[in-house]
C-alpha positions, 0 to 999 in steps of 0.5 A, a space after each residue: 249072094 244067098 246065104 244060109 242059116 240053121 237055128 239049133 236048139 239045146 236041151 239046156 240052156 247054155 252055160 259057161 261049161 256047155 260054151 267052152 265045149 262048144 269052143 272045144 268041139 270047133 276047135 278041135 273040128 275046124 281050122 280057126 275059131 274067132 271071137 266078136 269082141 263083146 261091147 258096143 266100143 269093139 265094133 267088129 273086131 274079132 280075136 282068134 281063140 287058141 283054146 276055150 279058155 281064152 273066151 271073152 266072157 259076156 251074155 251075148 257071143 258072136 264067132 266066126 268058125 272058119 275052115 278053108 275059104 269058107 267061114 260061118 257066123 255062131 251067135 248064142 245068148 248065155 242062158 238060152 237054148 239056141 245058136 243061130 248060124 249063118 254062112 254061105 251055101 255049099 254043094 255038099 254041106 253048108 258050114 253053118 250047119 256042119 258046125 252045129 252037127 256034132 254038138 251035144 245036147 241039140 234036140 233039134 235043128 231048123 232051117 232058117 226059111 222054116 218061118 212057121 217053126 221059128 215063129 213057135 220057137 219064138 212064141 215059146 220064149 227060145 229065140 
């Protein structure tokens, strides 16, 4: 199955406050938000977050955003300026893009297939 993915570049690095804002946005717009439990001992265990205050703090965070039968994965690192998403393609708008569209502070959204731009972001230390 072919997946879709995007990289959103933010004006500022992710902080505790901005991460909570992202979660609040997702929770207000989508059915469910799950967090992958941080740490290697947890494997791929997820917990459903009832509110942003339940966030398990860690430097590297992974979330699954669910809407109906569709879901998207989101990956971000505290102190960095990007969110990477992956999901399944959709006729209209892929959920992995939709979860990015209303987030404040995004300066650019890059398709996962734009290797030239992704290489530039990596050279600039953003990824």
